[in-house]
N, C-alpha and C positions, 0 to 999 in steps of 0.2 A: 627579098621582100623588105621594103623600107619600114621604118618605125610606124609611120602613119597607117600603112596598109596592114601591118601586124596588129595594131590596135583595133582597127575596124574588124578584122577577122576574129579577134578575141571577143569583141562585143557581139558579133553575129552568133558565135558559138554559145555565148552566155544566154542569149535570147532563146535559142533553140532548146537549151537545157531547161530554162524556166518554163517553157511551154509544155513540158512533159513531167514537171516536178509536181506530182500529185499532192504531196503534203502541203506544198506552198499554195497550190491552187485551192485546196480545201480550206486552208487557213485564211486565205484571202476572202473567199466567199463567206466564211463564218464571220470575219471581221465586218464585212459590208452589211451582213444581216444584223449585226449587233449594234451598229452605230445609230444615232438619232437620224430619223428620216430627213431632217432638215440640216444635216451636217454640211451640205454644199452651200448653204446660205452663209456660211462663215467667211467666205472669201470674196475679195473685190479685185478688180483690175482698173488701175488708174482712177480709183474713186467710185466705181460703180459695182454693185453686186453682180457676180458672174455666174453663180449657181452651177458650178461644175467641180468635179474632182480635180485637184491640182495636176494629177497625172495626165488627165485628158487635155488640160490646158497646155501642158508641155508637148504632148503629141501634136496638137493643132499647130503650135509654134513651129515644130519641125516640118510639118507638111507644107505650111504656108511658105516657109523659107525655101524649101526645096522646089515646090511647084511654081512659086512666084506668080500667082494668079493676078489678073487685072480686074477681076470681079469675084467677090465672095457673096453668095446668096445664102441668107439664113432665115429659116422659118421659125418663129418663136422669138420674141424680143424680151419679154419680162422687164427687168430693171435696166437692160441695155449693156450689161458688162461684156457680153460676148461680142456685141457690135463694136464696142470701144476696143476690145482686145484685137479683133480683126483689123480695125482701122489703124491701130498702133503698129501692127506688123507691116501693113501696106505702107505706112509712113516711113518705116525703116527701109523698106525696099526701094522707096522713091517711085518716080513715075506718077501715073494718074490712076492707080488702083483705087477701087471703090467697093463699098459694102452696101448691100441691099438687104434690109430687114423687113420681114412681113409678120404681122400679128393681127389676130381678129379683134383684139382689144388693147390698144396702146394707151395705157392709163396716163392721165394728164400729168400727174406728178413725175412719172418716169419720162414722158416726152420732154418736159421742161428741162430735166437734168441732162438728158442726152443732147438736146439742142444747144445747151449752153456749154457743152464740153469742147475743149480746144480741137478735138479730132472729129467733131461733127462735120467738118468740111468734106470728109471722105464718106459720109453716110447718107443714104436715102432710106426713108421708112414708108411703107405702105400699110394702111390699116384695112384689114379684110381677111377673110379665110384664104389660106394658102392654096386651096383647091377651087376657089371661085373662078369661073372663066374670065371675068373682067380683071381680076388680080393677075391671073396667069398671063393674060394678054399684055398687061403693063410690064410684067417681069420680062417677057420675051422681047418687048420693045427696048427695054433698058439693056438687055443682054446682047442685042443684035450685033453690035460692032466690037464686042469683046472677044479676044482670041483665046484666053486661058481662064476658065471658070471653075471654081470650087464651090460645092453646095453642102450646107449643113442643115439637116432636118431635126428640129427640136420643138415641135408644137404640140398638137393633140395626139396622144400616144396610142390610139386604137389601131387595130390591124387595118381596117378599111381605109382610115384616113391616111395613114403612113403609106400604104400601098398605092393609093392615088397620088400622093406626093411623089413617090418614087417614079411612077409612070410619067408624071407631068414634068418633073425637074431633071430626071436623069439625062434626057437628050441634050441638056445645056452643058453637061460636064465634059470637059475636054479630055482627050486621050492623055494619059499620064497624070491626070489630076484625080481628085477624090470626091466621092459622095459619102458623107458621114451621117450616120443615123444614130442619134443619141437615145439613151434609155432602153436599149435592147435588153438590158439586164432584167427588166421586168419579168421576162420569161423564166429567169433562174431564181426568182424570189418566191417566198411562200404564197400560197393561194390567197391568203387573207391580208397580204401586206398593204394593199391599197383598197380597203373596204369602201371608201367613199368616192372611188374613181370608176369610170366605165371600162377601164382596161385592167388586165391581169394575165395570169398564165393562160396561154392559148389565144390571147387577143391583145397584141402588143407590137411594138416596132420590130422585134426580132422575127416574129412569125410573118410579118409583112416582108421583111428582107428575104426570108427563105422562099416565100411565094414569088416574089419579084425575080429572084435569080433563076427560077425554073424556066423562065421565058426570055431572059435577057442575058446574052453572053458578052456584053460589053464590060461587065464588071466582075471582079473576083473579090472574095473576102481577104483582106490583108491581115492574115492571122498573126504575122510577125509583130504587128503593132500592139495587139492586146497581150501577146506573149511578153513583149518588152515591158508593158505597163503593169501587168497583173491586176492592179486596182484600176478599174475602168467601169463606166456606166454603159459602155458600148461594145460588149463582146459580139462578134460577127457584124458589127456596125460600121467598121472602117472598110469601105468599098473602093477599090482602085479601078479606074477606068483603063482598060487595056486595049480598046479598039476605038477607031475614029467613028 
């Protein structure tokens, strides 16, 4: 075994150990519960707020680099940092890779900043609900000639909405690529953590993932990703497509 393979083996074994390290897992969850709810607002990507844990950003970087998608579909735009991040990865990969962002309300000040960004050349935005039939039709039309597609769901976090997104967008994900569902961690947080939101324990992206996987065998939970990260908003949310 050469040094490169030996290092990869060491990393793989480390990730497996982390995944069963109960003190570390408990400490991680306690830390997540203790931080300010707007902790993720602290980070930007190339000038735009990205609103993600840095660990999840690194995980996305690894997946995009390995999958090399020619289209990344994202539901939920907010300030646009995630769109800029995905566009920057596609820019590094070269080719004609593109990012499609969907949001029910693209606020004008965010739209202006996204459109003036140097990487906007790789971005298309659609305003409307991600589960609206007209929006889905537009997405399918834009995805028609793309060979390798990766999907990120991060919009309205109720069970029913995310389950519908999973049903509508999962067919677009290519074998070997990923369907990533953010904020599945809602299921693991206290009941009163989101008192002003329509989602919570029992009604969130993770419960939608569990329901979706009962009937769809194209995807498996990539547990090794969350075991690698420990700190993530997407436990059970990294889904790998294993079938055409």
